[in-house]
C-alpha positions as CSV (number, residue, x, y, z in Angstrom):
1,M,-78.5,4.0,-36.3
2,T,-75.8,6.1,-34.7
3,Q,-75.9,9.9,-34.6
4,K,-74.3,11.4,-37.7
5,P,-71.8,14.3,-37.6
6,I,-72.9,17.8,-38.6
7,K,-72.1,18.6,-42.2
8,T,-73.3,21.7,-44.0
9,C,-71.8,23.0,-47.3
10,T,-72.0,25.3,-50.3
11,T,-71.6,24.0,-53.8
12,I,-70.6,25.8,-57.1
13,L,-70.9,24.1,-60.5
14,A,-69.7,25.4,-63.9
15,G,-70.1,23.9,-67.4
16,K,-67.3,23.8,-69.9
17,D,-68.5,26.8,-72.0
18,A,-69.0,28.8,-68.8
19,T,-65.3,28.6,-67.7
20,I,-62.3,30.5,-68.9
21,D,-60.4,27.5,-70.1
22,G,-63.1,25.2,-71.3
23,S,-62.9,22.8,-68.3
24,T,-65.8,21.5,-66.2
25,M,-65.7,22.4,-62.5
26,I,-67.6,21.1,-59.5
27,A,-66.7,22.6,-56.2
28,R,-67.8,22.5,-52.6
29,N,-67.0,23.7,-49.1
30,E,-67.2,20.8,-46.7
31,D,-68.5,22.4,-43.5
32,G,-68.9,20.8,-40.2
33,G,-69.6,21.9,-36.7
34,E,-67.7,24.4,-34.6
35,Q,-65.1,21.8,-33.6
36,S,-62.2,20.7,-35.8
37,N,-62.7,17.6,-37.9
38,P,-59.3,16.7,-39.4
39,Q,-59.4,15.8,-43.1
40,R,-57.1,13.8,-45.3
41,F,-56.2,13.7,-49.0
42,V,-55.7,10.1,-50.2
43,V,-55.7,7.8,-53.2
44,V,-57.8,4.6,-52.9
45,Q,-56.4,1.7,-54.9
46,P,-58.7,-1.0,-56.4
47,E,-57.3,-3.6,-54.0
48,D,-58.2,-1.4,-51.0
49,Q,-61.8,-0.8,-52.1
50,P,-64.1,-3.1,-50.1
51,K,-66.0,-5.8,-51.8
52,T,-68.9,-5.6,-49.3
53,Y,-69.5,-2.2,-47.9
54,Q,-71.1,-1.6,-44.5
55,S,-72.2,1.9,-43.3
56,K,-71.0,2.9,-39.8
57,I,-74.1,5.1,-39.2
58,S,-77.0,3.1,-40.6
59,G,-75.5,-0.4,-40.7
60,V,-76.6,-1.0,-44.3
61,K,-74.6,-3.6,-46.2
62,I,-74.1,-3.3,-49.9
63,E,-72.3,-5.8,-52.3
64,L,-70.1,-3.7,-54.5
65,P,-69.3,-4.4,-58.2
66,K,-66.1,-6.0,-59.4
67,H,-63.3,-4.1,-61.0
68,P,-63.3,-0.7,-59.1
69,L,-61.3,2.2,-60.5
70,R,-58.6,4.0,-58.6
71,Y,-59.7,7.4,-57.2
72,T,-58.7,10.3,-55.0
73,S,-60.7,11.0,-51.9
74,T,-60.9,13.5,-49.0
75,P,-62.1,11.4,-46.0
76,D,-62.4,12.3,-42.4
77,F,-59.3,11.3,-40.4
78,D,-61.5,9.8,-37.6
79,Q,-63.6,7.1,-39.3
80,G,-65.4,6.1,-36.2
81,Q,-68.6,7.4,-37.9
82,G,-67.7,6.3,-41.5
83,I,-65.4,7.2,-44.4
84,W,-67.1,10.5,-45.5
85,G,-65.1,10.4,-48.8
86,G,-66.3,13.9,-49.7
87,S,-64.7,14.5,-53.1
88,G,-62.7,12.7,-55.7
89,I,-61.6,12.1,-59.3
90,N,-61.3,8.5,-60.6
91,E,-58.7,7.2,-63.0
92,E,-61.0,7.9,-66.0
93,N,-61.3,11.6,-65.0
94,I,-64.8,11.3,-63.6
95,A,-65.4,13.6,-60.6
96,M,-67.9,13.5,-57.8
97,T,-68.6,15.7,-54.8
98,A,-70.9,14.4,-52.0
99,C,-72.8,15.9,-50.4
100,E,-74.7,19.2,-50.1
101,T,-77.1,18.9,-47.2
102,I,-80.5,20.1,-48.5
103,T,-84.1,20.6,-47.2
104,S,-87.6,19.3,-47.8
105,N,-91.1,19.7,-46.4
106,A,-93.6,17.9,-44.3
107,M,-95.7,16.6,-47.2
108,T,-92.7,15.0,-48.9
109,H,-91.7,13.3,-45.6
110,A,-95.3,12.0,-45.2
111,I,-95.4,10.6,-48.7
112,D,-91.9,9.0,-48.7
113,P,-90.3,9.0,-45.2
114,L,-86.6,8.8,-44.7
115,V,-85.1,5.4,-44.2
116,K,-83.0,5.0,-41.0
117,D,-81.1,2.0,-42.3
118,G,-80.5,3.5,-45.8
119,I,-77.4,5.2,-47.3
120,G,-76.2,8.7,-46.6
121,E,-73.4,11.2,-47.2
122,E,-71.0,8.9,-45.3
123,D,-71.3,6.3,-47.9
124,M,-72.0,7.8,-51.3
125,L,-68.6,8.6,-52.7
126,T,-67.2,5.2,-51.8
127,I,-70.0,3.2,-53.3
128,V,-70.4,5.3,-56.5
129,L,-67.2,7.0,-57.7
130,P,-65.0,3.8,-58.3
131,Y,-67.7,2.3,-60.6
132,I,-68.6,5.0,-63.0
133,H,-67.2,5.9,-66.4
134,S,-69.2,9.2,-67.0
135,A,-70.9,11.8,-65.0
136,E,-74.3,10.7,-66.3
137,E,-73.5,7.1,-65.2
138,G,-72.8,8.4,-61.7
139,V,-76.3,9.9,-61.6
140,L,-77.9,6.6,-62.7
141,R,-75.9,4.5,-60.3
142,L,-76.6,6.7,-57.3
143,G,-80.3,6.9,-58.3
144,Q,-80.5,3.1,-58.4
145,L,-78.9,2.8,-55.0
146,L,-81.3,5.4,-53.6
147,E,-84.3,3.4,-54.9
148,Q,-83.0,0.1,-53.7
149,Y,-81.7,1.1,-50.2
150,G,-83.3,4.4,-49.5
151,T,-81.6,7.3,-47.6
152,Y,-81.8,8.6,-44.1
153,E,-81.0,12.2,-45.0
154,L,-81.5,14.8,-47.8
155,N,-78.5,15.6,-50.0
156,G,-77.3,17.2,-53.3
157,I,-74.5,15.4,-55.2
158,A,-72.6,16.6,-58.3
159,F,-70.8,14.7,-61.0
160,S,-68.6,15.8,-63.9
161,D,-66.5,14.6,-66.7
162,K,-64.7,16.5,-69.5
163,D,-68.0,17.2,-71.3
164,S,-70.8,17.5,-68.7
165,V,-71.8,18.5,-65.2
166,W,-74.8,16.8,-63.5
167,Y,-76.5,17.6,-60.2
168,L,-78.7,15.2,-58.3
169,E,-81.0,15.9,-55.3
170,T,-82.6,13.3,-53.1
171,I,-86.3,13.5,-52.4
172,G,-87.8,11.8,-49.4
173,G,-86.5,8.3,-48.6
174,H,-86.4,6.7,-52.0
175,H,-86.9,9.4,-54.7
176,W,-84.5,11.7,-56.6
177,A,-84.1,14.0,-59.5
178,A,-81.1,15.1,-61.5
179,V,-80.3,17.9,-64.0
180,R,-77.5,18.3,-66.5
181,I,-76.1,21.8,-66.1
182,P,-76.0,23.5,-69.5
183,D,-72.5,23.9,-70.8
184,D,-72.7,27.7,-70.7
185,S,-74.1,27.9,-67.1
186,Y,-73.2,27.8,-63.5
187,V,-74.9,27.0,-60.2
188,V,-74.5,28.3,-56.6
189,A,-76.2,25.9,-54.2
190,P,-76.7,26.4,-50.5
191,N,-78.3,24.0,-47.9
192,R,-81.8,23.9,-49.4
193,F,-83.5,22.1,-52.2
194,N,-82.1,23.8,-55.3
195,I,-83.4,22.3,-58.5
196,D,-86.3,24.5,-59.9
197,D,-87.8,24.1,-63.4
198,F,-87.8,20.4,-64.5
199,D,-88.6,18.9,-67.8
200,F,-89.5,15.2,-67.5
201,E,-89.1,14.7,-71.3
202,S,-85.7,16.2,-71.6
203,E,-82.5,14.2,-72.3
204,D,-80.8,16.5,-69.8
205,T,-82.8,15.2,-66.8
206,H,-83.2,11.9,-64.9
207,C,-85.4,11.0,-62.0
208,S,-87.2,8.2,-60.2
209,N,-89.5,6.5,-62.6
210,D,-92.6,7.4,-60.5
211,L,-91.7,10.9,-59.6
212,K,-94.1,12.5,-62.1
213,S,-97.0,10.3,-61.1
214,L,-96.2,10.9,-57.4
215,I,-96.6,14.7,-58.0
216,E,-99.9,14.2,-59.8
217,R,-101.3,11.6,-57.3
218,Y,-100.7,13.7,-54.2
219,H,-101.5,17.1,-55.9
220,L,-98.1,18.5,-55.0
221,N,-97.6,21.1,-57.7
222,P,-98.6,24.6,-56.6
223,D,-97.8,26.2,-60.0
224,Y,-100.2,26.4,-62.9
225,N,-97.9,26.2,-65.9
226,R,-94.6,24.7,-64.8
227,V,-93.0,22.0,-62.7
228,N,-90.7,23.6,-60.2
229,L,-89.2,20.9,-58.0
230,R,-88.1,23.4,-55.4
231,H,-91.7,24.6,-55.0
232,I,-92.9,21.0,-54.8
233,F,-90.3,19.2,-52.6
234,G,-88.3,22.0,-51.1
235,S,-88.6,24.5,-48.2
236,D,-89.3,28.2,-47.9
237,T,-88.8,29.0,-44.3
238,V,-87.6,31.9,-42.1
239,K,-84.4,29.9,-41.6
240,D,-83.8,29.7,-45.3
241,T,-84.0,33.5,-45.5
242,L,-81.1,33.8,-43.0
243,Y,-79.1,30.7,-43.6
244,N,-79.4,29.8,-47.3
245,N,-80.9,32.5,-49.5
246,A,-78.2,35.1,-48.8
247,R,-75.5,32.7,-49.9
248,T,-77.1,32.2,-53.3
249,W,-77.6,36.0,-53.5
250,Y,-74.0,36.8,-52.8
251,G,-72.7,34.1,-55.2
252,Q,-75.0,35.1,-58.0
253,R,-74.3,38.8,-57.3
254,Y,-70.7,38.1,-57.9
255,F,-71.3,36.5,-61.3
256,N,-74.3,38.6,-62.5
257,Q,-74.8,42.3,-62.0
258,D,-78.6,41.9,-62.6
259,T,-79.1,39.6,-59.6
260,V,-82.2,40.5,-57.5
261,N,-80.9,42.8,-54.8
262,D,-82.6,41.0,-51.9
263,P,-80.5,38.6,-49.7
264,E,-83.7,37.0,-48.4
265,Y,-85.4,36.4,-51.8
266,S,-86.5,32.8,-51.9
267,D,-86.7,32.2,-55.7
268,F,-83.3,32.8,-57.2
269,P,-83.0,30.7,-60.4
270,F,-81.1,27.5,-60.0
271,I,-79.2,27.8,-63.3
272,R,-77.6,31.0,-64.5
273,R,-75.3,32.3,-67.2
274,A,-72.5,34.5,-65.8
275,D,-71.6,37.9,-67.2
276,F,-68.0,36.6,-67.7
277,K,-66.0,33.4,-68.0
278,I,-65.5,31.7,-64.7
279,S,-62.1,30.8,-63.3
280,V,-60.9,28.7,-60.4
281,A,-60.0,32.0,-58.7
282,D,-63.6,33.2,-59.0
283,I,-65.0,30.0,-57.5
284,K,-62.4,30.3,-54.6
285,F,-63.4,33.9,-53.9
286,V,-67.1,33.0,-53.6
287,L,-66.4,30.0,-51.5
288,S,-64.3,32.1,-49.2
289,S,-66.7,35.1,-49.0
290,H,-68.2,36.7,-46.0
291,Y,-70.4,39.3,-47.7
292,Q,-67.5,41.7,-48.5
293,N,-68.6,45.1,-49.7
294,T,-72.1,44.8,-48.4
295,P,-73.8,45.9,-45.1
296,Y,-73.6,42.2,-44.0
297,D,-69.8,41.8,-44.0
298,M,-68.9,39.6,-41.0
299,Y,-65.9,41.8,-40.3
300,D,-67.8,45.2,-40.6
301,F,-68.5,45.5,-36.9
302,D,-69.9,49.0,-37.3
303,S,-72.7,47.8,-39.6
304,E,-76.1,46.9,-38.3
305,G,-76.3,44.1,-40.8
306,Q,-73.1,42.4,-39.6
307,G,-73.7,38.8,-38.7
308,K,-77.3,38.7,-39.9
309,Y,-76.7,36.0,-42.6
310,R,-74.8,32.8,-42.6
311,P,-71.6,33.4,-44.7
312,I,-70.1,31.0,-47.2
313,G,-66.6,31.3,-45.8
314,I,-66.9,30.4,-42.1
315,N,-65.1,28.8,-39.2
316,R,-67.0,25.5,-40.0
317,N,-65.1,25.1,-43.3
318,Q,-63.1,21.8,-42.9
319,E,-61.9,21.7,-46.5
320,V,-62.7,23.1,-49.9
321,H,-62.2,21.4,-53.2
322,V,-62.6,22.3,-56.9
323,L,-62.6,19.2,-59.1
324,Q,-61.5,20.4,-62.5
325,I,-61.5,18.2,-65.7
326,R,-59.6,20.1,-68.4
327,N,-60.1,19.8,-72.1
328,D,-56.9,21.6,-73.4
329,V,-54.4,19.1,-72.1
330,S,-53.8,15.3,-72.4
331,D,-55.9,12.9,-70.4
332,A,-52.9,12.1,-68.2
333,V,-53.0,15.6,-66.6
334,A,-56.7,16.5,-67.2
335,G,-58.0,15.8,-63.7
336,I,-57.0,18.5,-61.1
337,H,-58.1,18.0,-57.5
338,W,-57.7,21.6,-56.1
339,L,-57.7,21.4,-52.3
340,A,-57.3,23.5,-49.2
341,Y,-58.1,22.9,-45.5
342,G,-59.6,25.0,-42.8
343,P,-61.7,28.3,-43.1
344,N,-61.5,29.3,-46.7
345,T,-61.1,33.1,-46.0
346,F,-57.6,32.3,-44.8
347,N,-56.3,29.4,-47.0
348,A,-55.0,28.9,-50.6
349,L,-56.0,26.2,-53.1
350,V,-53.4,23.7,-54.3
351,P,-53.9,22.1,-57.7
352,F,-53.0,18.5,-57.1
353,Y,-52.9,16.1,-60.1
354,A,-55.4,13.2,-59.7
355,N,-53.6,10.7,-61.9
356,V,-51.3,9.4,-59.0
357,N,-50.9,6.5,-56.7
358,D,-50.1,8.4,-53.6
359,T,-50.5,11.9,-52.1
360,P,-48.1,14.2,-50.2
361,A,-47.7,13.3,-46.5
362,A,-48.5,16.9,-45.3
363,F,-52.0,16.5,-46.8
364,K,-52.4,12.8,-46.2
365,D,-51.1,12.0,-42.8
366,T,-53.3,14.4,-40.8
367,T,-53.4,13.8,-37.0
368,T,-56.3,14.0,-34.6
369,T,-54.4,16.3,-32.3
370,Y,-52.7,19.6,-33.2
371,S,-49.6,19.4,-35.3
372,P,-48.4,22.4,-37.4
373,N,-46.4,20.0,-39.6
374,H,-49.6,19.0,-41.3
375,A,-51.5,21.1,-43.7
376,Y,-54.9,20.8,-42.0
377,W,-53.6,22.1,-38.6
378,L,-51.3,24.8,-40.2
379,S,-54.3,26.1,-42.1
380,R,-56.3,26.1,-38.9
381,T,-53.6,28.1,-37.1
382,L,-53.5,30.7,-39.9
383,S,-57.2,31.2,-39.7
384,T,-57.4,31.4,-35.9
385,I,-54.8,34.2,-35.7
386,S,-56.0,36.1,-38.8
387,D,-59.6,36.1,-37.7
388,A,-58.6,37.9,-34.4
389,N,-57.7,41.1,-36.2
390,Y,-58.9,40.7,-39.8
391,S,-58.2,44.2,-41.1
392,S,-54.7,44.4,-39.7
393,Y,-53.7,41.1,-41.2
394,L,-55.5,41.5,-44.5
395,D,-52.5,42.4,-46.6
396,I,-50.5,39.4,-45.3
397,R,-53.4,37.1,-46.0
398,D,-53.9,38.4,-49.6
399,H,-50.2,38.3,-50.4
400,Y,-50.0,34.8,-49.1
401,E,-52.8,33.4,-51.2
402,D,-51.6,35.2,-54.3
403,D,-48.1,33.9,-53.8
404,V,-49.1,30.3,-53.2
405,T,-51.4,30.4,-56.2
406,S,-48.8,31.9,-58.6
407,Q,-46.1,29.5,-57.5
408,C,-48.4,26.5,-57.9
409,L,-49.7,27.6,-61.3
410,R,-46.0,27.9,-62.5
411,V,-45.4,24.3,-61.4
412,Q,-48.6,23.2,-63.1
413,M,-47.7,25.0,-66.4
414,D,-44.2,23.3,-66.4
415,T,-45.8,19.9,-65.6
416,D,-48.3,20.1,-68.4
417,D,-45.5,21.0,-70.8
418,Q,-43.3,18.1,-69.7
419,I,-45.9,15.3,-69.4
420,D,-45.4,13.9,-72.9
421,H,-41.7,13.3,-72.2
422,Q,-42.3,11.1,-69.1
423,T,-42.0,7.3,-69.1
424,D,-43.6,6.9,-65.6
425,V,-46.4,9.4,-65.6
426,E,-47.9,8.6,-62.2
427,K,-44.5,8.8,-60.4
428,Y,-43.7,12.1,-62.1
429,L,-47.0,13.6,-61.1
430,E,-46.5,12.4,-57.5
431,Q,-43.2,14.3,-57.5
432,Q,-44.9,17.4,-58.9
433,N,-47.7,17.1,-56.3
434,Q,-45.0,16.9,-53.6
435,Q,-43.5,20.2,-55.0
436,L,-46.9,21.8,-54.8
437,A,-47.4,20.6,-51.2
438,D,-43.9,21.9,-50.3
439,I,-44.9,25.4,-51.7
440,Y,-48.0,25.4,-49.6
441,M,-46.3,24.4,-46.4
442,K,-43.3,26.7,-46.8
443,R,-45.5,29.8,-47.7
444,S,-48.0,29.0,-45.0
445,T,-45.2,28.8,-42.4
446,E,-43.8,32.1,-43.6
447,A,-47.2,33.7,-43.5
448,L,-47.7,32.4,-39.9
449,G,-44.4,34.0,-39.0
450,A,-45.5,37.3,-40.5
451,L,-48.7,37.2,-38.6
452,V,-46.9,36.6,-35.3
453,E,-44.4,39.4,-36.0
454,K,-47.2,41.9,-36.8
455,G,-49.3,40.7,-33.9
456,M,-46.6,41.7,-31.5
457,Y,-47.4,45.3,-32.2
458,L,-51.1,44.7,-31.8
459,M,-51.0,43.1,-28.3
460,H,-52.9,44.8,-25.5
461,L,-50.2,43.7,-23.1
462,R,-47.8,46.6,-23.9
463,Y,-46.7,50.0,-22.5
464,N,-45.6,53.1,-24.3
465,L,-42.6,54.0,-22.2
466,D,-39.2,52.2,-22.5
467,D,-36.4,52.1,-20.0
């Protein structure tokens, strides 16, 4: 088994009655290490899907079903350690995001050790998304694969279709549990075990067949009158108070005014109902956040709390996606793969249509070395310059994101209106996606120019007297 790359993320989920337009949304920051890890946005055709899959990290071989569906994917450019598909929407408008790295405890590892030649985040999207026809079917397929092959790591995975959102967490090497998120609810999930109260008899849960008996056999439940899987299989460590809990606190604080006002609180509820209907913009704000308007803001260098907690928006953000399945439009345009590269505090989401056979070159043909002609590296450039003097560049950053968003939404509105008049839907949507990518590249280049122009006046290498 080769060493796996560092991947840490933050996930947000929203049911159809929790959102402003009645869509389901599953979203995640794909975070890595400090170094760049160039990402791509591609479409995988059925003929390009492997018939026998082999993991680069664990070496496990899996025979895949026949008749895969076409799907979008956001893999790593360098596939020396695997595909790492990350996120996607298949041709039946089923979405999947994988994975959210989570935690466990010593007792769980003792009972069901991790499996070094099992499956992991590298593999999951590729071996699940092309073969599922509903979100619930995704849960059941992944659960079966976990039981059969085991896993070498701990992960949370989300699935959605137009009606439902499901979240699955792995437990030990072979076990798992999944919950259907209520239609009127949302989730903010950091890098710890997140599922709390669990009803084994509910139609809105699934799990390993022996999970209930395993809890009873090994006397794992510390609670008297409830089954809280986070208490049983999760962690509650000092690292969680600094690295994980504060992210849940800030996200829930944004959506609910009555959130417990303690960033280190270890028992925030997994599922909540927001004070208002959630939009893509709300999700993007939280996934870009750095504790603004709190004593822990990463850019408030005069505050004693600055830098105490791990922020959601961070230099480790490699890409962010919001997978939206809409219910107020035709199926041909229902799946929207919102995407942006680089640290989220300084980027802007682009609403790409998923019902296509190809993606724009600026988002697809990423290079391993720096090239500002590609969206990944252009986003990285914007963030590196903006971060150096955040307050001075804030207006440029805000105007840039607002402008990209408004222009892209205008294209989306026009596209939705015209879709019924198209004879070649996929080709038309590819053209519209290209228009969206062009907006992003043009406005990003203009924003970069504005940063450079303003930066000239902020240089330390200057003198007050002229000739």
